[in-house]
N, C-alpha and C positions, 0 to 999 in steps of 0.2 A: 386244440383246447380239449381237456378232459373234464367231463362233468360227472359228478356222482350225487344222486338225489338223497342219499342217506348219510347224514353227518357222522354217525357212529362208525361207519365203514372207513371214512377218511381218517378219523382219529386213530382207529386201530392200525391202519396202514402206515401212517406217519410214525406212530409209536413203535411198531414192529420193525419197520424198514430203516428209519432214521433216528429212532429213540427220541422223538419229539413228543412230549406228553400233552402239550397244548398248542394248537395252531395259533390261537389268539395271543397267547403270551410270547410265542415265537415271533410273530409279526411285530408286536410291541417292542421286543428286544431289538430287532433290526432297525426300527424307526427311531429308537431312543438315542439321544446324543450322549447321555450320561448313564452308562451301564456298568454294573459291577459283575465280578466273576460269579458270585453266588446267584445272581439273577440269570446269568447265562446257563449255569448248571440246571436251575429249575425249569428254564424255558426250553433248553435244547440238549440237556444231559452232557454238555460239553462247555467247559469254562473258556475254551479258545475258539468257539464258533465265530466270535466277533472280537476285533481288537478293542480293548477297553483301556480306560485310564486306570493304571494301577494305583496312582496317587492323585487325589484331587487336592488342589491348592498349590502353593508356591513358597519358595524361600525368599526372605527379605534381608537386606543389609543396608546400613547407612552409617555415616561417620558423624552426623549431627543428631542431637536428640529430636526425634519426631514422635509426637503423641498421636496415636490412632484410636479408633473406637471399634471394638469388636463385641457384638451382642450387647451394645449399650454400656460397655465397660471400657474404662480407659486402659490403654496398653502402650508402654514405651517400646518403640520399634528399634531402638539402637541396641544391638546385641552385645552381650558380654564378650570380651575378647576370647576368641577360640570357638565361637558359636554363631549361629544364625537364628533368625526368628522365622518360624513356619506358620503360615495362616492357611487353615483348611476351609473354614466356612466363610469364604470371601464374599458370599452374598450378604453377609451381615458385617462387612468390614469397610470402614471409611477412613479417610485421611484429611488433614487440613487443606484448604483451598490453595495455599501458597506452595504446596509441595508438587514437584514434577516427578512423574513416574519414569524411571529409566529401566528398560528391559535389556539385560546383559546376556549375550550369547555364551561367551566363554567363561568357564568356571574359574580360571586363574584371574581373569579380569574382575570377576565378582568377588573372589577371595581377597584380592589385593586392591580393592577399590579405594582405600585410603591413600594409596600412592598416586592415584589418578585424579585427585581433587582439581588439578589445573585444568582439566577438561570441562569442569562443571561450575566454573566461577559465575556468580550472578544468579544462581538458582539454588533451591533447596531440594536435592535429589533423594529419592527413595529407590533403591536398586532391587530389581527382581531378576532372579536367575531363571532363564527360560527352560532349559533342560527338557526338551521334548514335551512341554506342558503348555503349549500355546493356547489351548482351549480355555483353561482356567484363567489364564492371565488376560486374554482378550475379552472374555466375558466380564471379568471384574472391571477392566478399564472402561468398558461400555456402560457400566452402571455408575461411574463417578465422573465428575466434570473436569478433573485435573488434566493438564497437558501431558503428553507422552513423547519420550525420545527413545529411539531404538539404537542400541550400541552393539553392533555386530561386525562381522568381517567385511573387508572392502574387496569383495569379489562377487561374481554373478550369483552364486548360491546364497551369500549373505543378503544381497539385495532382494532376491526372490523370496526368502523367508520373511523379510520385513514387509514386502508388499502383499504377499498371498496370505500370510498367517496373522498379520496385524493390521496394516493400513486398510486393506479391503474389508475388514471386519469392524474396525473402530471408526473410520471416517477420515478423510484427507485433512480436514480443518484442524485436527488435534495432533497430527503425527509429524515427527521429524526424524531424520536419520543423522546420527552424529558423524560429522566429517571434520577432522582437524584441519587447521589452516595449512599445514605443511604436507598434506596428503600426497601431492605430486612428487615431492622429493622422497617421501617414504616409500611410495610405490616403485619409484625408479631404483632406489638403493636396496630395498629389502623385499620387494615383491617376488612372487614365484611364477614363472612362465608356465610350468607344468600344471599348476593349480588353475590358472586361467584357461588353458587349452582344454582341460578335462571338463570344466564347467560350462564354458561358452558353447561347446558343441551341443549340449542337451538343452541349453536355454537361448539358443541363437535367435529364435523367433519371439521371445518374450518381449512385450512392449514396455521396456524400462523407460524409454524416452517420454512416455506419456505422463510420468510422475516427475513433476518439475523439480522437486527438492533433491532428487538423485540423478537428474538428467546429466548434469555436468560431470558427476562422478562416474557414471557408466561410460560416458564418452571418453573420459580420461583413462579408465581401465581398458577400454577397447583400443585406444591409441597406444598405450604403453604395452598392452598385451601381457599384463601381470595381475595376479591377485595377491592380497595382503591380509594376513591374520591380525585380528585386533590386539593380540598380545604384544605387538610391537610398541604399543602405547604405554606399557608398564615400565616406569623408570627403573634402572638398575639400583 
């Protein structure tokens, strides 16, 4: 441990050696979960000193009219054909209680969601594209009471994303993983063995079986030894 009784000397050393103008702001930067690049430059003279969220918020899609509330104003969430709805200030965004949030991993599934209505019969779904922005999405799901379904790949990595980035943050009582009834035949006919072998090696000790809603799926994947991309569910 190094001790310096003169604060000014520490400030000068950090500024000259590491270009850190303020130790206090630098510590705040490292501890903050929501950091911008401008804040990083001010605190550490380096916009890349810490990985930041380049875009806060998420894209929405739906095939039924869903009326949301953003900053106490009504907003129709059904996008015009050829577009999506983007919500940035999700802290001030709510949706009706009868709507189920569906987080979609794959862009093509998100884009062609109208062709996949058969997967969501009996619910009113609002689709969110994950695209490396789990923090915004899980934070928003935590502030609303609506149920949540994860629509991802049927492989170890897809299940790991569901558990680690969503279920562990949202809570088990509100989470489901979408599993089609014919998943066994789909895995057998269209699954990739190389995909499974690459992923299971790094996730071999992950406790998937502790999560009852995906326990049968992971056992099936391990038995067949194949992984399957969710794009298989888009009809031709």
